[in-house]
C-alpha positions in Angstrom: 112.7 10.6 13.5 114.1 9.5 10.3 112.2 6.2 10.2 108.5 6.0 10.5 108.9 2.5 12.1 110.7 4.2 15.0 107.8 6.7 15.2 105.3 3.8 15.1 107.1 2.0 17.9 107.0 5.2 20.0 103.2 5.5 19.2 102.7 1.9 20.3 104.6 2.4 23.5 102.5 5.5 24.4 99.3 3.7 23.4 100.2 0.9 25.8 101.0 3.3 28.6 97.5 4.8 28.3 95.7 1.4 27.8 94.7 2.2 24.3 94.8 -0.3 21.4 97.2 1.0 18.7 96.4 0.8 15.0 98.7 -1.4 12.9 101.6 0.0 10.9 99.7 -0.1 7.6 96.9 2.3 9.0 99.6 4.4 10.6 101.2 4.9 7.3 97.8 5.8 5.7 97.3 8.6 8.2 100.5 10.4 7.1 100.5 13.2 4.7 102.0 12.9 1.1 104.8 15.4 2.3 105.7 13.2 5.2 105.7 10.0 3.1 107.9 11.8 0.4 110.5 12.6 3.1 110.4 9.1 4.3 110.9 7.7 0.8 113.7 10.0 0.2 115.5 8.9 3.4 114.9 5.3 2.6 116.4 5.7 -0.8 119.5 7.3 0.7 120.0 4.4 3.1 119.1 1.8 0.6 115.7 0.9 2.0 113.3 -1.0 -0.4 110.0 0.3 1.0 108.2 3.2 -0.7 104.8 4.6 0.3 102.4 7.0 -1.2 99.0 8.3 -0.3 96.3 6.6 -2.4 
């Protein structure tokens, strides 16, 4: 998946199917590695996306 929002939506669907409460997108992003976030940021830059994330 090139967009972590798509991955997050998939995660939410699976959580719902199993009766689990999903974490919000902010915490979902925080659980990703710097390498995953760098790949997301690179893709966002190529398609003109304004959002950039990094592990803090």
